[in-house]
C-alpha positions in Angstrom: 150.0 205.2 -54.3 152.1 202.3 -55.5 150.1 199.1 -54.5 151.0 195.4 -54.7 148.3 192.7 -54.4 149.7 189.4 -53.4 148.1 186.0 -53.6 150.1 182.8 -53.3 147.6 180.9 -55.5 146.2 182.4 -58.7 145.5 179.3 -60.7 141.7 178.8 -60.9 138.6 180.9 -61.3 136.8 181.4 -58.0 135.4 184.1 -55.7 138.7 184.9 -54.0 140.4 185.4 -57.3 137.5 187.5 -58.7 137.6 189.8 -55.6 141.3 190.4 -55.9 141.3 191.1 -59.6 138.3 193.4 -59.3 140.2 195.2 -56.5 143.3 195.6 -58.8 141.1 197.0 -61.6 139.4 199.4 -59.2 142.7 200.7 -57.9 144.0 201.1 -61.4 140.9 203.2 -62.3 141.6 205.3 -59.2 145.0 206.2 -60.7 147.1 204.0 -58.4 150.2 202.1 -59.7 149.1 198.5 -59.3 150.9 195.2 -59.6 149.7 191.6 -58.8 152.3 189.1 -57.6 151.6 185.4 -57.2 153.5 182.2 -56.9 151.3 179.6 -58.5 149.7 181.1 -61.7 147.5 179.8 -64.4 145.6 182.0 -66.9 142.4 180.1 -66.2 142.1 182.3 -63.0 141.6 185.4 -65.1 138.0 184.5 -66.1 138.9 185.5 -69.6 138.5 189.2 -68.8 141.4 190.5 -66.7 144.2 190.7 -69.2 144.6 194.4 -68.4 145.9 193.6 -64.9 149.7 193.4 -64.7 150.5 190.0 -63.1 154.0 188.7 -62.2 154.4 185.0 -61.5 157.3 184.3 -59.1 157.6 180.7 -60.3 156.8 178.5 -63.3 154.3 176.4 -61.3 150.8 176.6 -62.9 149.1 175.0 -59.9 150.0 174.5 -56.2 152.6 171.9 -55.3 154.2 171.0 -52.0 157.2 173.2 -51.3 160.1 172.0 -49.3 161.8 174.4 -46.8 164.4 175.5 -49.3 161.7 176.4 -51.9 159.7 178.3 -49.2 162.8 180.3 -48.3 163.4 180.9 -52.0 159.8 182.2 -52.3 160.3 184.6 -49.4 163.6 186.0 -50.7 162.3 186.3 -54.2 159.2 188.2 -53.0 161.3 190.4 -50.8 163.6 191.2 -53.7 160.7 192.1 -56.0 159.1 194.3 -53.3 162.5 196.1 -52.8 162.5 197.0 -56.5 158.8 198.0 -56.6 159.0 199.9 -53.3 155.2 199.8 -52.8 153.3 202.0 -50.4 151.0 199.2 -49.5 150.8 195.4 -50.0 147.4 193.7 -49.9 147.3 190.0 -49.1 144.4 187.6 -49.7 144.8 184.7 -47.2 145.8 183.8 -43.7 148.8 181.9 -45.2 149.8 185.1 -47.0 150.1 186.9 -43.7 153.0 184.8 -42.5 154.8 185.3 -45.8 154.2 189.1 -45.9 155.3 189.4 -42.3 158.6 187.8 -43.0 159.0 189.6 -46.3 158.3 193.1 -44.8 160.3 192.5 -41.6 162.7 195.3 -40.8 161.2 197.4 -43.6 158.7 200.3 -43.8 156.3 198.4 -46.1 152.8 198.1 -44.7 150.5 195.2 -45.5 146.8 194.7 -45.0 145.0 191.4 -45.8 141.7 189.9 -46.7 140.7 186.7 -44.9 137.8 185.4 -47.0 137.1 182.1 -45.4 137.7 179.8 -42.5 140.8 177.7 -42.3 138.4 174.8 -41.8 137.9 174.7 -45.6 141.4 173.4 -46.2 141.8 169.7 -45.3 145.6 169.9 -45.3 145.7 173.0 -43.1 147.2 171.5 -40.0 147.4 174.6 -37.8 143.9 174.2 -36.7 145.1 171.2 -34.7 148.0 173.1 -33.1 148.2 173.6 -29.3 147.8 177.3 -30.0 144.4 176.9 -31.7 143.1 173.5 -30.6 140.7 174.7 -27.9 139.3 177.6 -29.9 138.8 175.4 -33.0 136.8 172.9 -31.1 134.5 175.7 -29.9 134.2 177.1 -33.4 133.4 173.7 -34.8 130.3 173.4 -32.7 128.8 176.6 -34.3 128.7 175.6 -37.9 127.2 172.4 -39.5 129.9 172.4 -42.3 132.7 172.6 -39.7 131.3 169.5 -38.1 130.7 167.7 -41.4 134.1 168.3 -43.1 136.5 168.9 -40.2 137.5 166.0 -37.9 137.8 167.2 -34.4 141.0 165.2 -33.8 144.0 164.6 -36.1 147.3 163.6 -34.9 150.6 164.7 -36.5 152.3 161.6 -38.1 155.7 162.5 -36.8 157.4 164.7 -34.2 158.8 166.8 -37.0 155.4 167.3 -38.5 154.0 168.3 -35.1 156.8 170.9 -34.6 156.2 172.2 -38.1 152.5 172.6 -37.3 153.2 174.5 -34.1 155.8 176.8 -35.8 153.4 177.5 -38.7 150.6 178.3 -36.3 152.7 180.8 -34.4 154.1 182.6 -37.5 150.7 183.0 -39.0 149.4 184.3 -35.6 152.1 186.9 -35.6 151.5 187.6 -39.3 147.8 188.3 -38.9 148.5 190.4 -35.7 151.0 192.6 -37.6 148.7 193.4 -40.5 147.8 197.1 -40.6 144.2 196.0 -41.2 142.2 192.8 -41.8 139.1 192.7 -43.9 136.6 189.8 -44.0 133.1 189.2 -45.5 131.0 188.1 -42.5 130.6 188.7 -38.8 131.1 184.9 -38.4 134.6 185.2 -39.9 135.3 188.3 -37.9 134.5 186.4 -34.7 136.8 183.5 -35.9 139.7 185.9 -36.6 139.3 187.5 -33.2 139.1 184.2 -31.4 142.1 182.7 -33.3 144.4 185.7 -33.7 143.2 188.2 -31.2 142.8 190.6 -34.1 139.8 192.8 -34.9 138.6 192.4 -38.5 136.5 194.9 -40.5 133.4 193.3 -42.1 132.7 194.6 -45.6 131.0 192.9 -48.5 131.1 193.3 -52.3 129.9 191.1 -55.1 129.5 192.8 -58.5 130.0 195.8 -60.7 127.5 198.7 -60.6 126.8 197.9 -64.3 124.9 194.8 -63.2 121.8 197.0 -62.6 121.8 198.0 -66.3 122.6 194.5 -67.6 120.6 193.5 -70.7 119.9 189.7 -71.0 121.0 188.3 -74.4 121.1 184.6 -73.6 118.4 182.4 -72.1 119.5 179.2 -70.4 116.1 177.7 -71.3 116.6 178.5 -75.0 120.2 177.3 -75.0 119.2 174.0 -73.4 116.0 173.7 -75.4 113.9 173.7 -72.3 111.4 176.4 -73.0 108.3 176.0 -70.9 110.2 174.1 -68.2 111.5 175.3 -64.8 115.2 175.4 -64.1 117.0 175.0 -60.8 120.5 176.3 -61.4 123.7 175.7 -59.6 127.1 177.0 -60.8 130.1 176.1 -58.8 133.6 174.7 -58.8 132.8 171.0 -58.4 134.4 170.0 -55.2 133.0 168.5 -52.0 132.7 171.8 -50.1 130.1 173.0 -52.6 127.8 170.1 -51.5 126.8 169.1 -55.0 126.1 165.6 -53.7 123.6 167.0 -51.2 121.9 168.9 -53.9 121.6 165.9 -56.2 120.2 163.8 -53.2 117.7 166.6 -52.4 116.5 166.8 -56.1 116.1 163.0 -56.1 113.6 163.3 -53.3 111.4 165.7 -55.4 112.3 164.4 -58.9 109.0 162.6 -59.4 106.9 165.4 -57.8 108.0 168.3 -60.0 108.0 166.8 -63.4 108.4 170.0 -65.3 111.6 171.0 -63.5 115.3 170.4 -64.3 118.4 170.7 -62.1 121.2 172.3 -64.1 124.7 172.1 -62.7 127.4 174.3 -64.2 131.1 174.4 -63.5 134.1 172.2 -63.6 136.2 170.4 -61.0 137.9 167.3 -59.8 134.6 165.7 -58.7 132.6 166.3 -61.9 132.8 162.7 -63.1 131.8 161.4 -59.7 128.7 163.6 -59.6 127.7 162.5 -63.2 128.1 158.9 -62.2 126.0 159.5 -59.2 123.2 161.0 -61.3 123.3 158.1 -63.7 123.3 155.5 -61.0 120.3 157.2 -59.4 118.4 157.3 -62.7 117.8 161.1 -62.5 116.8 162.0 -66.1 116.4 165.7 -65.4 119.8 166.6 -64.0 122.0 168.3 -66.6 125.7 169.1 -66.4 126.7 172.0 -68.7 130.4 172.4 -67.7 132.1 175.7 -67.7 129.7 178.7 -68.1 131.5 181.6 -70.0 131.5 185.0 -68.3 129.3 186.6 -71.0 126.5 184.1 -70.2 126.7 184.0 -66.4 124.4 186.8 -65.4 122.0 185.8 -68.2 121.7 182.3 -66.9 121.0 183.6 -63.4 118.3 185.9 -64.7 116.6 183.2 -66.8 116.5 180.4 -64.3 113.7 180.0 -61.8 115.7 179.2 -58.7 119.4 179.5 -58.0 120.6 177.0 -55.4 123.7 177.4 -53.2 124.0 174.6 -50.6 127.7 175.4 -50.2 129.5 175.3 -46.9 130.1 179.0 -46.8 129.2 182.1 -44.8 129.3 184.4 -47.9 129.3 183.9 -51.7 129.5 186.3 -54.6 127.3 184.1 -56.8 124.4 184.4 -54.4 124.4 188.2 -54.5 124.8 188.2 -58.3 121.7 186.1 -58.6 119.8 188.3 -56.2 120.8 191.4 -58.2 119.4 189.7 -61.4 116.1 189.3 -59.7 116.2 185.5 -59.3 115.0 183.6 -56.3 117.9 182.0 -54.3 118.0 179.1 -51.9 121.0 178.8 -49.6 122.3 176.9 -46.6 121.5 178.3 -43.2 125.3 178.8 -42.8 125.1 181.8 -45.1 125.0 185.2 -43.2 122.5 187.8 -44.5 121.3 191.1 -43.2 117.6 191.6 -42.3 116.7 193.5 -45.5 117.7 190.5 -47.7 115.9 188.0 -45.5 112.7 190.0 -45.5 112.4 189.8 -49.3 110.6 187.1 -51.3 113.8 186.3 -53.2 115.8 184.6 -50.5 115.2 181.2 -48.9 117.4 179.1 -46.5 117.4 175.5 -45.4 119.5 173.3 -43.2 122.3 171.6 -45.2 120.7 168.1 -45.5 118.8 166.5 -48.4 115.4 166.4 -46.6 115.3 170.1 -45.6 116.7 171.2 -49.0 114.2 169.2 -51.0 111.3 170.7 -49.0 112.8 174.2 -49.4 113.1 173.7 -53.2 109.4 173.0 -53.6 108.5 175.9 -51.3 110.8 178.4 -53.1 109.5 177.4 -56.6 105.9 177.8 -55.5 106.3 181.2 -53.8 105.7 184.4 -55.8 108.6 186.8 -56.0 106.4 189.8 -55.3 108.7 191.5 -52.8 112.2 191.4 -54.3 115.3 192.9 -52.7 115.2 196.7 -53.1 117.8 198.1 -55.5 119.1 200.6 -52.9 120.0 197.7 -50.7 121.6 195.7 -53.5 123.7 198.8 -54.3 125.6 198.3 -51.0 127.2 195.2 -52.5 128.8 196.8 -55.5 132.6 196.7 -55.9 132.7 200.5 -56.0 131.1 200.7 -52.6 133.2 197.8 -51.2 136.6 199.0 -52.4 135.9 202.6 -51.5 135.2 201.5 -47.9 138.5 199.6 -47.8 140.3 202.6 -49.2 139.1 204.6 -46.2 141.4 202.4 -44.0 144.6 202.9 -46.1 
């Protein structure tokens, strides 16, 4: 088949980007003719390892910018023109916003599109469709179910002008139609499947993937303790894009509550982002001497750092996260927010711990997780269900 993967934003390294690029590589290896199209493109999104994937940038923008109506129309006509030349058998979108674009682009054509919807629209503060008349009542109900929704998403937000309100309503309806017209929708958790059904009256297929099969044969070559000269110490590790949704501030506050209790333990925070300096200033002002920021962690060290830390912490506002499963596959204990969704086999292991997303509960859970022996890890046969091969093969069954 000739397959196009489309993502409006491919400008930074994250879970959504990794999933799409892994999908492109998998399809290539299966013998399909694969192209990736994007509007906002920056090479940083390639993790330094996906140069073999053919990527076409439809603009010169290296990061998202606000597009006026004329520029949005230009994007639609440009994408439609490119698809006419490529004549793909299938287009795969990555976001709810992509669905409205793909619906308009494929209108009156025979081109089918399917889409991933990886996360809730609550994540995006400038996403105004959640306040539309179409979605308002449903969103209020959904907000009550998840702590992060209540923490980050104001229940009410008025449109500043009548034109802004009309734009919000139009966007909500075109996205509703776009999701409804998708040949299939894939998501990563039952929570998101319920949200998609509630908002768009569309059934979504829940499938999960997180890593290559080769992870089970990975040989550790780098030790985070050796690299940081912390041999004999315990390391609590967090690697994230440093933005508010990742709850780094909560993690620092939780560690502050146990800082004097666990003197042989360091909190190591990896990653980059707009809030990095804020978090560093926060640590300095709180006088936390055993919190280290290590910046970007290169791909060749990522799994090794998971494997050689004592506890991987993930307080993020999320229902699913690739990093959590990577750490579990490397045999490391993991502490997550209760908002994460896990199957029973994972919860029954001695590797996985959960806590309410507040400093007090997370600090208690940190001490508990560090003290508990990891004598009943997640079985490999269960972890194999989260490989990319398994995930993308299941998606292929719906083509």
